[in-house]
C-alpha positions, 0 to 999 in steps of 0.5 A, a space after each residue: 616922143 617914141 625915141 625918148 622912151 626907147 633909149 632908157 629901155 634899151 640901155 636897161 636891157 643891155 645892162 641886165 644881159 651883162 649881169 646887171 652891174 658893171 665889172 669890178 676893177 682889175 686887181 693890181 699886179 704885185 711886183 716880183 720879189 727881189 732875188 735872195 741875197 747870197 752871202 759870199 763864201 769865205 775864202 778857203 784857208 791856205 793849205 797848211 805846210 807839212 812839218 819836216 817830220 811829216 814830210 819825212 814820214 810821208 817819204 818813208 811811208 811811200 818807200 815802205 809801200 814800194 818795198 812791200 810791193 816789190 817783196 810781194 812779187 818776189 815772194 810769189 816767185 819764190 813760192 812758185 820756185 819750190 817744187 815738190 822735189 825741192 821740198 823733199 830735198 829740204 826735208 832730207 837736208 834737215 833730217 840728217 845728223 851731221 858729224 861736225 860743222 864742216 859736213 853740215 856747211 858743205 851740205 847746206 851751202 850746196 842745197 837747192 833751197 837757197 834763194 837765187 843769188 845767195 851762194 854768190 855771197 859765200 865768197 864775201 861772207 865765208 860761212 864755214 870759216 866764220 861759224 867755225 871761228 865762233 865755235 858753232 857745232 851741230 849740237 849747239 843752241 844758237 841765237 841769230 839776232 836780226 836774221 834779215 832776209 834769212 841768208 845765214 838762216 838757210 845755213 844754220 837751220 839744217 845744220 842744227 835741226 837734228 841735234 841742236 836748236 836755232 832761235 831767231 829774233 823777229 819783229 812782230 808781224 802783227 804790228 801796224 802796217 805802216 811800220 817798217 818793223 812790221 814789214 820785216 816781221 812779215 817778210 821773215 815769217 813768210 820766209 820760214 813758212 815756205 818750207 816747214 821741212 827746213 825751217 819747222 824747228 826754228 824757234 822765233 822770239 818776237 823782240 821789240 827793237 826799242 826795248 829788247 828782251 830775250 827771256 832765254 836766261 842761261 840757255 845759249 851756247 852762241 849768240 850771233 850778231 851779223 852786221 847788227 851793231 850799227 843798228 844798235 848804236 843808231 837806236 841807242 840800244 847797244 847796252 840793252 842788247 849786250 845786257 840781254 845777250 850776257 844773261 841769255 848765254 850759258 857760262 863761257 858762252 860765245 857772242 860772235 859779232 861780224 860788223 862793218 869796220 869804220 876807220 880807226 879814228 871815226 866817231 862811233 855815233 856818226 860812223 854808225 849812221 853810214 853803217 860802220 863801227 870802229 873796232 877798238 871802241 866796240 871791243 872796249 864797249 863789249 868788254 865793259 858789258 861783261 864779256 872777254 875778247 876771245 879772238 879776232 879774225 880777218 876772214 871777212 876783211 876787205 882792204 878795197 872798202 874805202 868807207 867814204 860813200 854818200 850812201 854809206 855801206 849800202 852803196 856796196 853789194 848786196 844793197 847797191 843802193 845807188 842803182 846803176 850809178 857807179 854800179 861797176 865800181 861798187 861791184 868791183 869793191 865787193 861787200 864791206 870790210 868787216 871785223 869778226 870778233 869772238 867774245 866769251 861771257 866772263 865768269 861772274 865775279 865772286 862776292 868778296 867775303 871777309 876772312 874771320 878774325 882768328 880766335 884769341 
């Protein structure tokens, strides 16, 4: 009887000690969410093949950058070469009033200001004989078209500084940096800036090579185009240049042309791509623009020039575009065979007038 009574009491106490009720059932564990579905990226488009024109521009830009870097190093060396003594000598050279061209050229060709190697070209370019043939005098107003790196400028500037005037065309040095014309403009400006004593009186005219304008009507005694004509033919601006030069010259003024001479039967357009122009064709073309041939000279002729090089005239000195390939051969040939032509501005034709009929 006692055992039956204690059983429920013990069970009741045990339940009271544990909170008085049964524990709730455990919550079910939620399944893990599936990994997010990542969409596959579309395949990258195939690179677009550059057009031939784009490839050509890329090659030209790379070559321009290389040429600019090379010139910057050369210009630093050139500036370092100019000692105070050289500046003083350049001032004395430019301040002197020369009695004639021969005296001026003798002093200028011997000047210490000339770039290293420039005097080596004298035996090919004959500056005194060439400028004398064109009629240049120390008192003349002379236009130098396309001065390049200033080979003739080094001689003309001191010769004309005291009594004459030298005007040089130039590309815009402030143009786009990726344009070769801008580089040429900057290079020539730096050439002039290195010696105000020698080049301070040189007047520069910025000219757009595609649409040349000189704005010097009737003021020039002589216009010089030294190895420029093939570029005018290649650029399709020959007639434009001749028209501007004709307007710029005084009556009886002289256009002096020194140009790489092509073979007589050469096609003008094709040969100009190699740097050469046929002489007979050029004379006819210039005369048709209002000039009269005043004379021809063989001062700058070179019969050793065969004119059949893969690199055109630029295979020869001073360019030597092929580098070490056949270098000795081209050095032995020397500079190109060049025509030297003197044209005179023909007088304007008087307007035809009717003779009045006699009075009856």
